[in-house]
C-alpha positions as CSV (number, residue, x, y, z in Angstrom):
1,M,22.8,0.4,128.0
2,T,20.2,-1.2,125.5
3,K,20.7,-3.0,122.2
4,K,20.1,0.0,120.0
5,M,23.1,2.0,121.7
6,T,25.4,-1.5,121.2
7,V,24.2,-1.8,117.7
8,A,25.0,2.1,116.9
9,A,28.6,2.1,118.9
10,A,29.2,-1.5,116.9
11,Q,28.2,0.7,113.6
12,K,30.2,3.5,115.2
13,R,33.3,1.5,115.9
14,A,33.7,-0.6,112.2
15,F,32.9,2.8,110.7
16,N,36.1,4.7,112.1
17,A,37.9,1.9,111.9
18,A,37.6,1.4,108.2
19,M,38.1,5.6,107.6
20,N,41.8,4.6,110.2
21,N,42.4,1.8,107.4
22,I,42.1,4.7,104.5
23,V,43.7,7.1,106.2
24,F,46.8,4.4,106.3
25,K,46.5,3.6,103.0
26,L,46.6,7.4,102.0
27,D,49.5,7.5,104.3
28,G,51.5,5.0,102.2
29,L,50.1,6.5,98.9
30,S,51.6,9.6,100.1
31,S,54.9,8.7,101.1
32,K,55.5,6.9,97.4
33,C,54.6,9.6,96.1
34,A,56.8,11.9,98.2
35,E,59.4,9.4,96.9
36,W,58.5,9.1,93.7
37,E,58.6,13.1,93.4
38,G,62.6,12.9,95.3
39,G,64.0,10.6,92.7
40,V,61.9,9.4,89.7
41,F,60.2,12.8,89.1
42,K,62.6,15.0,90.2
43,T,64.9,13.4,88.0
44,A,62.8,13.1,84.9
45,N,62.7,16.6,85.3
46,E,66.5,17.3,85.4
47,A,66.9,15.7,82.7
48,L,64.4,17.9,80.7
49,Y,65.4,21.0,81.9
50,G,68.8,19.6,80.5
51,L,67.4,19.1,76.9
52,L,65.5,22.5,76.5
53,A,68.6,24.2,78.0
54,E,71.2,22.9,75.3
55,C,67.7,23.3,72.9
56,K,68.2,26.7,73.9
57,D,72.2,26.9,73.7
58,I,70.8,26.0,70.0
59,Y,69.1,28.6,69.2
60,D,70.7,31.2,70.6
61,V,73.9,30.1,68.3
62,Q,72.4,28.9,65.2
63,F,69.6,31.1,65.6
64,L,69.7,34.2,67.7
65,N,73.3,34.9,66.3
66,A,73.8,33.6,63.4
67,S,73.5,35.4,60.0
68,D,70.2,35.8,58.1
69,E,71.3,32.8,54.9
70,V,71.9,30.1,58.5
71,K,68.9,31.0,59.7
72,V,66.8,30.9,56.5
73,A,68.4,27.8,56.3
74,L,67.9,26.6,59.7
75,R,64.6,27.1,59.6
76,K,64.2,25.6,56.1
77,E,66.0,22.5,57.1
78,L,63.4,21.8,60.5
79,I,60.7,22.9,57.6
80,K,61.7,19.9,55.9
81,R,62.4,17.0,58.3
82,L,59.6,17.6,60.1
83,I,57.2,17.0,57.4
84,A,59.1,14.2,56.1
85,A,58.9,12.9,59.9
86,G,54.9,13.2,58.8
87,L,55.0,16.2,61.2
88,R,52.2,19.1,60.2
89,V,53.6,22.7,60.0
90,V,51.9,25.7,59.6
91,K,53.7,29.1,58.3
92,S,53.0,31.0,61.5
93,T,55.1,28.9,63.6
94,T,58.2,30.3,65.0
95,T,61.5,28.7,64.4
96,L,62.1,28.2,67.9
97,Q,58.6,26.3,68.4
98,L,59.9,24.2,65.4
99,L,63.3,23.5,66.9
100,V,61.5,22.2,70.1
101,R,59.4,20.5,68.1
102,Y,61.8,18.6,65.6
103,T,64.1,18.2,69.0
104,F,61.2,16.6,71.4
105,K,59.3,15.1,68.3
106,S,56.5,15.4,70.9
107,D,52.5,17.2,70.1
108,R,52.0,20.4,69.1
109,R,50.2,21.4,72.8
110,R,54.3,19.9,74.2
111,A,56.1,21.5,71.9
112,H,54.2,24.5,72.2
113,V,54.9,24.8,76.2
114,Y,58.3,24.3,75.7
115,A,58.1,27.0,73.1
116,Y,57.2,29.4,75.8
117,V,59.8,28.4,78.1
118,L,62.7,29.1,76.1
119,R,60.8,32.2,74.7
120,A,60.4,33.7,78.5
121,A,64.4,32.3,78.9
122,V,65.3,34.4,75.8
123,S,63.6,37.6,77.1
124,D,65.1,37.9,80.6
125,N,68.2,37.3,79.0
126,I,68.5,33.6,80.6
127,A,72.0,31.5,79.3
128,G,71.3,27.7,78.7
129,D,73.0,27.4,82.3
130,Q,70.8,29.1,83.8
131,L,67.9,27.3,82.8
132,A,67.3,24.7,85.3
133,D,67.3,27.4,88.4
134,Y,65.6,30.2,86.1
135,I,62.7,27.6,85.6
136,R,62.7,26.3,89.7
137,A,62.4,29.4,90.3
138,A,59.2,30.6,88.5
139,G,57.6,27.7,89.8
140,G,58.1,25.0,87.4
141,I,57.4,24.9,83.2
142,E,53.3,25.2,83.8
143,E,53.8,28.0,85.6
144,I,56.1,29.6,83.0
145,R,53.3,28.8,80.4
146,R,50.2,30.6,82.2
147,K,52.2,33.8,82.7
148,Q,53.3,34.1,79.4
149,V,49.8,33.2,78.2
150,L,48.4,35.6,80.4
151,S,51.0,38.3,79.1
152,E,50.1,37.4,75.7
153,Q,46.4,37.8,76.8
154,A,47.4,40.6,78.1
155,L,49.4,42.7,74.8
156,K,46.6,41.9,72.9
157,K,43.3,43.5,74.4
158,R,46.1,46.1,75.3
159,A,46.6,46.6,71.8
160,E,42.5,46.2,71.1
161,V,42.1,49.3,73.2
162,A,44.3,51.2,71.7
163,A,42.9,50.5,68.3
164,A,39.7,51.5,70.0
165,V,40.3,54.2,71.6
166,G,41.8,55.7,67.7
167,G,38.1,54.7,66.6
168,V,36.5,56.8,69.4
169,M,38.4,59.9,68.8
170,A,37.9,59.9,65.4
171,E,34.1,59.7,66.3
172,I,34.7,62.7,68.5
173,E,36.0,64.8,65.5
174,R,33.3,63.7,63.3
175,N,31.1,64.7,65.8
176,A,32.5,68.1,66.4
177,A,31.6,69.3,63.0
178,R,27.8,67.7,63.4
179,P,27.2,67.7,66.8
180,L,24.4,65.0,68.4
181,G,23.1,68.3,70.3
182,V,24.2,71.8,71.5
183,I,23.2,73.1,75.0
184,A,23.6,76.4,76.7
185,A,26.5,76.5,78.7
186,P,26.9,77.2,82.6
187,V,27.0,81.1,82.9
188,G,30.5,82.9,83.5
189,E,32.6,79.3,83.8
190,D,35.7,78.6,82.0
191,L,34.7,75.1,80.2
192,G,37.8,75.3,78.4
193,K,38.5,72.9,74.6
194,F,36.9,69.7,76.1
195,C,34.4,69.2,78.9
196,V,32.5,66.4,80.2
197,V,28.3,66.7,80.8
198,L,26.6,64.4,83.1
199,G,23.0,63.0,82.0
200,M,20.3,61.0,83.0
201,P,18.2,59.1,80.5
202,N,14.5,59.5,81.1
203,G,13.5,56.1,80.0
204,D,12.1,58.4,77.0
205,G,14.5,58.3,74.8
206,T,15.6,62.0,76.2
207,I,18.7,62.8,78.4
208,S,18.7,65.5,80.9
209,L,22.0,67.0,81.6
210,V,22.5,67.9,85.2
211,S,25.8,68.6,85.4
212,V,28.9,69.3,83.9
213,L,33.0,68.9,84.3
214,S,35.1,71.7,83.3
215,D,38.3,72.2,81.5
216,V,39.3,68.8,81.6
217,S,42.7,67.9,81.8
218,D,44.3,65.7,78.7
219,A,44.5,62.4,80.8
220,M,41.0,62.4,82.1
221,L,40.4,62.6,78.3
222,R,42.6,59.6,77.9
223,Q,40.7,58.0,80.7
224,F,37.3,58.4,78.9
225,N,38.5,57.7,75.5
226,E,39.8,54.3,76.9
227,K,36.5,53.8,78.9
228,V,34.1,54.5,75.8
229,A,36.5,52.5,73.5
230,K,36.1,49.5,76.3
231,V,32.6,49.6,76.0
232,R,32.2,49.8,72.5
233,I,34.1,46.3,72.6
234,A,31.9,44.9,75.0
235,Q,28.9,45.8,72.9
236,N,30.5,44.6,70.2
237,A,31.7,41.5,71.2
238,E,28.1,40.9,72.5
239,K,27.0,41.4,69.0
240,T,28.9,39.0,67.7
241,Q,27.5,36.4,69.6
242,V,24.2,37.1,68.8
243,R,25.0,36.6,65.5
244,K,26.5,33.7,66.5
245,E,24.3,32.2,67.7
246,V,21.2,33.4,64.9
247,G,23.8,31.4,62.8
248,V,23.7,28.4,64.7
249,M,20.1,28.7,64.6
250,Q,19.4,29.2,60.6
251,E,21.8,26.0,60.2
252,P,21.0,23.0,58.9
253,A,19.4,20.4,62.0
254,A,22.2,18.1,61.1
255,D,24.9,20.4,62.0
256,N,22.9,22.8,64.6
257,C,24.0,20.1,67.5
258,V,27.6,20.5,66.9
259,A,27.0,23.9,66.1
260,E,25.7,25.0,69.5
261,E,28.3,22.5,71.7
262,E,31.3,25.2,69.8
263,L,28.6,28.2,70.7
264,L,28.3,26.8,74.5
265,A,32.1,26.2,74.8
266,A,32.7,29.8,73.4
């Protein structure tokens, strides 16, 4: 064995020994983590679930199932006490969020997270004594929050599309009185109330009409309108982004850096 091979073998042994030492330390750390998760962390979570369960019981009894007079009084009292504690309160804050915020005296984000969990439990008719099992079965507090946020975003998007569809249908009605253009219909074909015409852009500002789908069903017409609406939403979003960029560039240089960071984060 040459001297070079001997050095290489020694280096390899040293490297393997170092790696084994790192893995040994990681194994020990992993064991400590498992003990923590099964001990302090688990105990802390169970205690948190218990506090949230008590919050929900109070919310159910003193707000959801209370008289309007009690609801108003509770909300006013929570707002007064939060302000007295130096915590910011806005009008749009729900009573559930106020209750959680007052109970935990935590930052607004954590209060929102806990309120998401309790709101999900209310929606699913989960009683306070069932809350801990409910949270565990759902994968934990953060998982419930994530699903609630996604659900809210989906509902918001659906409402946005529905509003845009209304605009598309109004546009169709207007264009029925003043058409964009008129073409000859296929001979001897019953087109029904609506038909879909397939056009091919020529690149010179004109469109060649290449096919006609006759007697479009109501379901297909709805799909068509929704597709047009989604395209319009995307186009409007692009225009908004461009306008925002132009606005950033036109701002004073002193403010430009901050504005550009906001644009990149958008």
